[in-house]
MITI-212658 format. One record per residue (C-alpha): residue in one letter; x, y, z. Coordinates in steps of 0.2 Angstrom, whole numbers, plus 5000, padded with zeros to 4 digits. Each point is the difference from the previous one (the first is absolute). Layout:
REM residues N
AXYZ;...
***
This chain:
REM residues 464
M537258205739;E501150134993;P499650145013;L500449875014;I501749974992;Y500450194999;R499450025018;N501249865006;R501450084990;L499750175008;E499949935017;K501649914997;L500850164995;K499450085016;Q500649865012;K501350055012;P501749924998;G500249845010;W501449915008;H500949984983;A500250204999;W500850005017;F501249854995;E500450094983;M500350175009;F501349925012;L500849894987;I500250154988;T500750115013;L501249875007;I500649954983;T500450184996;L500950025016;G500949844997;L500650054982;S500550175007;A501149925014;W500749884987;S500550134988;R500750125012;P500549925017;D500850165007;D498450114996;P498649884999;F498750145001;F500850114987;I500050145011;Q501750074993;S499449964982;P499250124988;F498449894999;P499349905015;W499649834992;P499249925015;L498650134996;L499549884985;G499249885012;P498750125007;V499750084983;I499649834992;V498949955015;G499150175000;L499749994981;R499349825002;Y499050015016;G499850195003;F500450125014;F499849895015;F501149864995;G501350124992;F500050105017;I500249835009;S501449954989;D500950175003;L499849975019;V500849834998;V501550084991;L500250135013;A499849875014;V501449894992;L501150164998;A499750055019;L500449825005;S501650004990;L500550165008;R499749935017;L500949844997;E501450104991;W499849904984;V500050174992;K501250135007;L499250185000;P500250135013;V498150055001;F498449934992;P499850074983;Y498450095002;D500050094983;Y500249834992;A498649935010;I498850144996;G500450004982;L499849814999;T498350025009;A499450144989;V500449914984;A499149845006;M498550105006;L499950104983;V500149844990;G498749915010;E498850144999;F500350024982;R499549814998;D498550025011;V499350154990;W500249924984;R499349845006;R498450085006;R499850094983;I500349834991;E498749915011;R498750144996;L500449994982;Q499949815001;E498350015009;S499450124987;N500649904985;D499349845008;Y498350085002;R500050064982;Q500549824995;I498649935010;R498850134992;L500749974983;N499749815002;E498350035006;F499750114985;T500749884988;H498949865007;N498550115000;Y500450054982;H500149824994;L498449965009;L499150154992;K500749954983;V499349825002;S498450075006;H499950134986;D500349854987;R498749905008;L498850155000;E500350034982;Q499649814996;Q498450025011;V499550164991;A500449924983;G499049845005;S498550085008;G499750124986;R498850145004;S498750015013;L498349914998;R499050174998;E501250064987;G499849834991;L498150015000;R500050184994;F501349964986;I498849854994;R498550114999;T501050144991;K500849884988;L498549904996;S498550104994;A498749905008;G498550074990;H500849944984;I500549835005;D499049854993;G500949845004;L501849954999;D500950034983;T501849994996;D500450195003;I499149995017;A500949845004;Q501750084996;T499550155011;L499549895015;L501649904999;A501150164999;M499150075016;M500349835009;V501850004994;E500350185006;Y499249975018;G500749835002;N501750024992;L499749854990;Q501349944988;K499149864991;A498249984999;A498549964989;L498150045000;F498949854995;A498250064996;S498549905004;Q499049934986;T498250074998;D498449924997;K498750044987;D499450155010;K501850065001;H500149965018;P501749945007;T500249825005;D501249905011;L500949944984;L501550094995;M500650044982;T501449884995;L501250154995;P500450155011;Q499150164995;A501550105006;Q501749965007;L501650085005;G501849935000;I499549824996;S500949914986;D499349835003;P498149994999;L499149975017;R498849865002;H498250055003;N499749845010;D501550035011;P499649925017;L500150175009;I498850074988;R498849865002;H500150025019;C499750194998;I498449974990;K499549875013;T500250115015;R499650164991;K501450095010;L501850054998;V501149855002;S501949995001;I501249855001;H499649925016;P499949814998;E498849985015;Q498750104990;F499849874987;S498849855003;N500549824998;E499449994982;D501250144994;T501449874999;D501050104988;S500050165010;E501849995002;H500250024981;S499250185000;Q501150134992;L499150145008;L500350105016;A498250065002;C498350024992;V498850155002;P498249984995;L499050154993;I498349965008;D498750145000;A498750045013;E498849884991;N501249865003;Q500449994981;L501849944996;W500650124986;A501849944999;V501549935010;I501750095000;A501449875001;I501650065008;E501649904995;M501350125007;M500150145012;P501450075011;F500249915017;F499850155010;S498350034991;F499449825002;Q499250045017;K498349995008;K499850194999;T500350014982;L498949854996;R498650085010;L500150164991;L499949914983;A498549905006;I499150155005;L500450104984;A499549854989;G498350005008;H499750184996;M500649974983;A498849874997;D498650115007;L500550134986;L499849874987;N498349965006;T499450185002;H499150014983;S499049845004;V499550075017;I499550174993;S499049934987;S499049895012;I499750145013;A499950154987;D500550135013;E501950024998;D500350085017;F498949875009;A500849864991;S501850065005;L499550025018;A499249825000;M501549934992;N501350095011;L499049955016;K500149824995;R501950024997;A500250105016;M499149865010;Y501149874992;D501650095004;Q499450025018;I499749815002;E501549944990;F501350135004;S499450105015;I500050164989;P498850125009;S498750114991;V498650125006;L498350044993;L499450175004;V498250074997;F499650195001;D498150054999;V500050184995;N498650124999;T500450144987;A498550105004;E500950065016;D501650115000;G501749914998;G499249844992;Q500650034982;Q501750065006;F500249845010;I499749904984;E501250104990;L501449985014;I499749815000;Q500349994982;R501650115001;M500649885013;Q499949854990;R501649904999;G500649894986;L499249845007;D498550075008;I498349954992;I498650135002;V498249974995;H498850155000;N498249965002;L498650144999;R498250015005;E499450174998;Q501050115012;Q500649855010;H501749944995;Q500949845005;L501949984998;I500649825001;I501949995002;L501149855000;L501750035007;P501249854995;L501649975010;T499350105015;D500049945018;E499350095015;L501550125001;G499950044982;L498150045002;A500450115014;G501350094989;Y498650024986;R498850075012;Q501350125007;R500450064983;L498250034997;E499750105016;N501650104996;L499450044982;L498250055006;K500850125013;S501250084988;D498950014985;Y498350045008;G500350035018;V498949865006;N500149835007;L499249844995;A498850005015;T499250164995;L499649944982;P498449924994;V501049834998;K499749835008;T501449885000;A500249825001;Q501549894999;H500549824999;Q501649915001;L500049854989;Q500249845010;E498649874995;Q498849994986;S498549985011;S500350165009;L500450094984;D498449954992;Q499050055016;F500950174999;I499650034982;T498249955001;Q499750125015;R501050154995;I500150014981;W498650044988;D499649854989;G501149905012;D499249844997;R500650004982;L501750055004;A500149875014;H499549874988;Y501350054987;S501450025012;S499749825008;H499449904985;S500549984982;I499550144989;
***
């Protein structure tokens, strides 16, 4: 809108004078002549005077409208002078050429002076108007950028870190090999991590009661095992908590989620509830969220909390899984396969299972195994099986889609070429891969491609 205003103003400045300019030119010129004749009837053109006052008309017109109208005004004065001489209103022996030339020269100089500076002013005006337009655009964009930056800060604050970083942080923070159940210290650690990644302000962790075999049940402890920023105690039987246990999924305050029997759902004091359910479908705890920033209370953040909670519960159950399988690496692979399949089904999080059959009796086999172990990332699970000189590497790549798998294979090829001067096709290695989609296809791949695959397929698809 503003550029249009400035453009209209510039066009108005460049418009040629209209009829009013002609009217004013004749009016000013005639008034000047009239006043001159009234003040000195015997010499109305001030030819005999030190200063020719009729010159004032062309000068004023020239300053106002420029060279052309100043020159026309001068011609009008000279025409009236010639007419007066012809009609003998003014008695002069000859026409005063010196007077006429001087009058014309002054009028032309004044008009040209006005036009030169008018053009300069118009150029400066155009330049200033352009700068004003650019300044307004810059100011507008600056405010948009500032608002966008503020929103981005809120989103970054609300979204926390990435999912990969969160899962890596959980594995680093919790020493899985030494966890045996949920005690007070572990509960405080779990709640602190959820607070950090969900930007929670008020929350509490209610642990599940255990049976005689110390297995968690669907009944919660009356008092929270860990809490943050809560002055008034939360109810362990809050309607939102009951609904969370019933659905065994993360729930937030949406009235349509409740069934008809939850008649007091509107009295819940919570925003959301996050269940800690492991891969064996055991409920270890429920994290009740009473307060969190508005910009954090969004689907993305809640989804991150739900995923992290599942992995936390798996770490709590690690000791039980290892004791039942006896092989720690095999148990870790089975448990993570179950979690990866659940994440794929519930949250569409991709994962890839790779199998490398390596013959170390041939050149390059042992170097390939060492390279694979060096390439292990923070979340990767690698199981190494050995049968005489036949080796099998089973690699689970969480959070990896087809593009990520292509990048992994490309890094492998680059390292093979740079470190050993070979490529994968020339090595004694057979490769198989599977993108996790359905449990049935995963079980079929495991039984066909992995040694002792029947046992792994059983553990990864059934309770351990």
